[in-house]
OpenMM code with the backbone's topology and positions (N, CA, C; nanometers):
from openmm import Vec3, app, unit

residues = "MET ASP GLY LYS GLY SER TRP ARG ASP ASN VAL PHE VAL GLU ARG LEU TRP ARG SER VAL LYS TYR GLU GLU ILE TYR LEU LYS ALA TYR GLU SER VAL GLU HIS ALA ARG LYS SER ILE ALA ASN TYR LEU THR TRP TYR ASN GLN LYS ARG PRO HIS SER SER LEU SER ALA ARG THR PRO ASP GLU ALA TYR PHE ALA MET LEU PRO ALA ILE LYS THR ALA ALA".split()
positions = [
    Vec3(0.0920, -0.1081, -0.0008),
    Vec3(0.0105, 0.0129, -0.0465),
    Vec3(0.0887, 0.1226, 0.0219),
    Vec3(0.0617, 0.1916, -0.1210),
    Vec3(0.1407, 0.3398, -0.1156),
    Vec3(0.0721, 0.4296, -0.1543),
    Vec3(0.1025, 0.5650, -0.0699),
    Vec3(0.0018, 0.6394, -0.1185),
    Vec3(-0.0889, 0.6928, 0.0102),
    Vec3(-0.1887, 0.7519, -0.0660),
    Vec3(-0.2888, 0.7989, 0.0760),
    Vec3(-0.3382, 0.6778, 0.1327),
    Vec3(-0.3778, 0.6728, 0.2734),
    Vec3(-0.4003, 0.5734, 0.3415),
    Vec3(-0.3060, 0.4830, 0.3768),
    Vec3(-0.1531, 0.5044, 0.3664),
    Vec3(-0.0898, 0.4032, 0.3849),
    Vec3(-0.0136, 0.4057, 0.5276),
    Vec3(-0.0152, 0.2866, 0.5809),
    Vec3(0.0294, 0.2466, 0.7341),
    Vec3(0.1056, 0.3779, 0.8107),
    Vec3(0.2087, 0.4307, 0.6653),
    Vec3(0.3209, 0.5242, 0.7223),
    Vec3(0.2726, 0.6312, 0.7856),
    Vec3(0.1432, 0.6423, 0.7095),
    Vec3(0.0919, 0.7930, 0.7419),
    Vec3(0.0661, 0.8349, 0.8958),
    Vec3(-0.0106, 0.7380, 0.9333),
    Vec3(-0.0029, 0.7469, 1.0743),
    Vec3(0.0897, 0.6942, 1.1928),
    Vec3(0.2000, 0.6197, 1.1800),
    Vec3(0.2958, 0.5937, 1.2479),
    Vec3(0.3428, 0.6421, 1.3490),
    Vec3(0.4011, 0.7700, 1.3307),
    Vec3(0.4708, 0.9167, 1.3954),
    Vec3(0.3583, 0.9374, 1.5167),
    Vec3(0.2271, 0.9803, 1.4764),
    Vec3(0.1093, 1.0131, 1.5520),
    Vec3(0.0814, 0.9011, 1.6525),
    Vec3(0.0563, 0.7651, 1.6431),
    Vec3(0.0456, 0.6716, 1.6899),
    Vec3(0.1269, 0.6538, 1.8061),
    Vec3(0.2705, 0.6438, 1.7664),
    Vec3(0.3840, 0.6524, 1.8500),
    Vec3(0.3564, 0.7855, 1.9623),
    Vec3(0.3761, 0.8819, 1.9235),
    Vec3(0.3304, 1.0122, 1.9762),
    Vec3(0.2139, 1.0072, 2.1372),
    Vec3(0.1194, 0.9447, 2.0738),
    Vec3(-0.0212, 0.8816, 2.1644),
    Vec3(0.0245, 0.7876, 2.2591),
    Vec3(0.1114, 0.6907, 2.2056),
    Vec3(0.1310, 0.5757, 2.2922),
    Vec3(0.1706, 0.6098, 2.4081),
    Vec3(0.2907, 0.7242, 2.3564),
    Vec3(0.3658, 0.7805, 2.5003),
    Vec3(0.3034, 0.8634, 2.5768),
    Vec3(0.2052, 0.9278, 2.5075),
    Vec3(0.1142, 1.0198, 2.6167),
    Vec3(0.0352, 0.9348, 2.7229),
    Vec3(-0.0348, 0.8182, 2.6581),
    Vec3(-0.0909, 0.7384, 2.7428),
    Vec3(-0.0345, 0.7062, 2.8373),
    Vec3(0.0750, 0.5949, 2.8098),
    Vec3(0.1569, 0.5607, 2.9187),
    Vec3(0.2436, 0.6135, 3.0168),
    Vec3(0.2949, 0.7195, 2.9583),
    Vec3(0.4051, 0.8427, 3.0276),
    Vec3(0.3020, 0.9347, 3.1135),
    Vec3(0.1757, 0.9660, 3.0827),
    Vec3(0.0959, 1.0405, 3.1617),
    Vec3(-0.0348, 1.0333, 3.1915),
    Vec3(-0.1114, 0.9921, 3.0961),
    Vec3(-0.2180, 0.9873, 3.1499),
    Vec3(-0.2779, 0.8485, 3.2145),
    Vec3(-0.2118, 0.7563, 3.2095),
    Vec3(-0.2204, 0.6165, 3.2898),
    Vec3(-0.1825, 0.6373, 3.4462),
    Vec3(-0.0769, 0.7175, 3.4521),
    Vec3(-0.0128, 0.7682, 3.5588),
    Vec3(-0.1212, 0.8396, 3.6778),
    Vec3(-0.1955, 0.9087, 3.5982),
    Vec3(-0.2675, 1.0124, 3.7022),
    Vec3(-0.3967, 1.0213, 3.7205),
    Vec3(-0.4758, 1.0247, 3.8323),
    Vec3(-0.5682, 1.0828, 3.8404),
    Vec3(-0.6419, 1.2321, 3.8400),
    Vec3(-0.7098, 1.2693, 3.7085),
    Vec3(-0.7003, 1.4122, 3.7201),
    Vec3(-0.8118, 1.4419, 3.7880),
    Vec3(-0.8245, 1.5428, 3.8329),
    Vec3(-0.9289, 1.6363, 3.9151),
    Vec3(-1.0656, 1.6682, 3.8591),
    Vec3(-1.0071, 1.7379, 3.7025),
    Vec3(-1.1209, 1.7653, 3.6676),
    Vec3(-1.0319, 1.7650, 3.4687),
    Vec3(-1.1428, 1.8016, 3.4020),
    Vec3(-1.0903, 1.8481, 3.2502),
    Vec3(-0.9856, 1.9386, 3.2449),
    Vec3(-1.0217, 2.0352, 3.3016),
    Vec3(-0.9324, 2.1266, 3.3035),
    Vec3(-0.7817, 2.0911, 3.3405),
    Vec3(-0.7488, 2.0633, 3.4516),
    Vec3(-0.6649, 2.0075, 3.5160),
    Vec3(-0.5754, 1.8843, 3.4355),
    Vec3(-0.6386, 1.8306, 3.3298),
    Vec3(-0.6456, 1.6822, 3.2481),
    Vec3(-0.5744, 1.7986, 3.1516),
    Vec3(-0.5793, 1.9009, 3.0770),
    Vec3(-0.5557, 1.9565, 2.9840),
    Vec3(-0.4430, 2.0375, 2.9793),
    Vec3(-0.4022, 2.1020, 3.1593),
    Vec3(-0.2993, 2.1473, 3.1824),
    Vec3(-0.1858, 2.0831, 3.1701),
    Vec3(-0.2395, 1.9304, 3.2130),
    Vec3(-0.1082, 1.8190, 3.2778),
    Vec3(-0.0806, 1.7750, 3.1250),
    Vec3(-0.1336, 1.7350, 3.0572),
    Vec3(-0.1067, 1.6777, 2.9333),
    Vec3(-0.0421, 1.7931, 2.8547),
    Vec3(-0.1039, 1.9153, 2.8251),
    Vec3(0.0135, 2.0306, 2.8006),
    Vec3(0.1261, 2.0365, 2.8339),
    Vec3(0.1622, 2.0455, 2.9550),
    Vec3(0.2751, 2.0140, 3.0165),
    Vec3(0.3990, 1.9129, 2.9842),
    Vec3(0.3095, 1.8132, 2.9555),
    Vec3(0.3769, 1.6656, 2.9187),
    Vec3(0.4395, 1.6964, 2.7807),
    Vec3(0.3217, 1.7365, 2.6875),
    Vec3(0.3978, 1.7697, 2.5519),
    Vec3(0.4836, 1.8811, 2.5570),
    Vec3(0.4714, 1.9609, 2.6185),
    Vec3(0.6099, 2.0681, 2.6136),
    Vec3(0.7446, 1.9934, 2.6429),
    Vec3(0.7274, 1.9207, 2.7991),
    Vec3(0.8543, 1.8589, 2.8385),
    Vec3(0.8974, 1.7554, 2.7162),
    Vec3(0.7928, 1.6611, 2.6459),
    Vec3(0.8173, 1.5902, 2.5864),
    Vec3(0.8789, 1.6422, 2.4280),
    Vec3(0.8685, 1.7354, 2.3803),
    Vec3(0.9302, 1.8401, 2.2622),
    Vec3(1.0651, 1.8796, 2.2802),
    Vec3(1.0489, 1.9659, 2.4224),
    Vec3(1.1769, 2.0507, 2.4093),
    Vec3(1.2873, 1.9997, 2.5759),
    Vec3(1.2331, 1.9210, 2.6167),
    Vec3(1.3466, 1.8577, 2.7239),
    Vec3(1.3775, 1.6940, 2.7082),
    Vec3(1.2622, 1.6405, 2.6521),
    Vec3(1.2826, 1.4839, 2.6386),
    Vec3(1.3992, 1.4320, 2.5338),
    Vec3(1.5467, 1.4186, 2.5705),
    Vec3(1.6324, 1.3441, 2.4374),
    Vec3(1.5465, 1.2067, 2.3916),
    Vec3(1.5772, 1.2132, 2.2663),
    Vec3(1.4984, 1.0655, 2.1875),
    Vec3(1.6106, 1.0286, 2.1228),
    Vec3(1.6125, 0.8903, 2.1738),
    Vec3(1.7437, 0.8214, 2.0823),
    Vec3(1.6977, 0.7905, 1.9473),
    Vec3(1.5806, 0.8214, 1.8531),
    Vec3(1.6241, 0.8226, 1.7398),
    Vec3(1.6580, 0.9257, 1.6890),
    Vec3(1.6577, 1.0520, 1.7328),
    Vec3(1.7130, 1.1616, 1.7088),
    Vec3(1.8308, 1.1902, 1.7689),
    Vec3(1.9171, 1.0847, 1.8141),
    Vec3(2.0704, 1.1099, 1.8505),
    Vec3(2.0440, 1.2003, 1.9681),
    Vec3(1.9630, 1.1415, 2.0354),
    Vec3(1.9381, 1.2518, 2.2113),
    Vec3(1.9135, 1.3590, 2.1475),
    Vec3(1.8811, 1.4073, 2.0610),
    Vec3(1.8349, 1.5305, 2.0919),
    Vec3(1.6557, 1.5522, 2.1074),
    Vec3(1.6425, 1.6668, 2.1254),
    Vec3(1.4736, 1.7116, 2.1242),
    Vec3(1.4248, 1.6765, 2.0191),
    Vec3(1.2944, 1.6485, 1.9591),
    Vec3(1.2328, 1.6839, 1.8876),
    Vec3(1.2071, 1.8676, 1.8024),
    Vec3(1.2429, 1.9421, 1.9033),
    Vec3(1.2573, 2.1092, 1.8821),
    Vec3(1.3784, 2.1089, 1.8544),
    Vec3(1.5015, 2.0519, 1.9324),
    Vec3(1.6255, 2.1071, 1.8256),
    Vec3(1.6561, 2.0285, 1.6863),
    Vec3(1.5892, 1.8996, 1.6973),
    Vec3(1.5939, 1.8343, 1.5494),
    Vec3(1.5293, 1.8864, 1.4311),
    Vec3(1.4348, 1.9549, 1.4661),
    Vec3(1.3282, 2.0045, 1.3811),
    Vec3(1.3943, 2.1699, 1.3590),
    Vec3(1.4488, 2.2422, 1.4611),
    Vec3(1.4684, 2.3912, 1.4330),
    Vec3(1.6040, 2.3774, 1.3730),
    Vec3(1.6799, 2.2516, 1.3791),
    Vec3(1.8379, 2.2512, 1.3349),
    Vec3(1.8206, 2.2688, 1.1427),
    Vec3(1.7000, 2.1942, 1.1122),
    Vec3(1.6652, 2.1622, 0.9816),
    Vec3(1.6233, 2.2968, 0.8740),
    Vec3(1.5431, 2.3870, 0.9891),
    Vec3(1.5113, 2.4974, 0.8901),
    Vec3(1.6054, 2.5514, 0.8237),
    Vec3(1.7305, 2.6233, 0.8755),
    Vec3(1.7953, 2.7040, 0.7496),
    Vec3(1.8581, 2.6279, 0.6464),
    Vec3(1.8263, 2.4670, 0.6412),
    Vec3(1.8886, 2.4067, 0.5283),
    Vec3(1.7229, 2.4078, 0.4490),
    Vec3(1.6083, 2.3873, 0.5183),
    Vec3(1.5050, 2.4147, 0.4224),
    Vec3(1.4648, 2.5644, 0.3582),
    Vec3(1.5341, 2.6321, 0.4218),
    Vec3(1.5052, 2.7793, 0.3912),
    Vec3(1.6164, 2.8260, 0.2441),
    Vec3(1.6943, 2.7682, 0.2732),
    Vec3(1.8216, 2.8046, 0.1178),
    Vec3(1.7901, 2.7216, 0.0511),
    Vec3(1.7305, 2.5962, 0.0850),
    Vec3(1.7053, 2.4981, -0.0671),
    Vec3(1.5552, 2.5443, -0.1375),
    Vec3(1.4700, 2.6238, -0.0705),
    Vec3(1.3448, 2.6691, -0.1145),
    Vec3(1.3649, 2.8017, -0.2327),
] * unit.nanometer
topology = app.Topology()
chain = topology.addChain("A")
for resn in residues:
    res = topology.addResidue(resn, chain)
    for name in ("N", "CA", "C"):
        topology.addAtom(name, app.Element.getBySymbol(name[0]), res)
């Protein structure tokens, strides 16, 4: 299967949500929806800005993404 609807389309999002569920949601008992939203937002900030990822050579997703921006701008 290649193209729209390919399994590769969702692999990264599914992996992210697995991390959110197992590292944040399942470990906490939220007091309210507002508390859950704030806690998940804090987790996503940590996940993107402070947590090193082995698949990114121990860089954070923000470091990996923003390091590529100058190369993308010069290519365009």
